[in-house]
N, C-alpha and C positions, 0 to 999 in steps of 0.2 A: 288138550280139550279145554282146560281152564283159560288159556290165553284167548282161544276163539270165543268163548262165552263172554269174557271180559270185553273184548273188542266189539262184539255184537251189542252188549249192553251200552257201551259208550256211544256207538253209532246210533242206537235207538234213542238214547237220551238227547243227542244232538238233533236228531230229526224231530223230536217232540218240541224242543225249543224253537227250531226253525218254523214248524207248523204253527205254533202259538203266535210267534212274531208276525208271520204272514197273515194270519187270521185277524190280528189286531190292526195291521196296516189296511187290510181290505175293509174292515169295519169302520175305521176312521175315515177312509175315502168315501165310503157309501154314505156315512152320516154327513160329510161335508157336501157331497153332491145333492143330497136330499134338501138341504137348506137353500141352495143356489140354483135349482133346476129351472124355475119358471120366471125368475125376476128379470124383466126386460128382454126376454127371449121371444123372438117371432117365429123361429123355426120349429119350436116345440109346441106351438099352440095348435090344439085340435079342438073338436067339439067338447071333448071330455075335460080338457085342461084350460079352456078359454077363460074361466073365472080367475085363474092365477096369473094370466099373462098381462103384461103392460106394454103398450106401444110407446116407443121413444121416438119422438118427432124432432 
């Protein structure tokens, strides 16, 4: 029973590390996309976001 508890603890800790790494990667990607969303983009321009769009001719 001790071996099973030890293995479960190790697996749980590895899952926590993986989850934190994944959350950091998603957060960094979201932050990067937030800065580059409307710059020079014509496909994302709507009535709500027209003030941020720039037309490149």
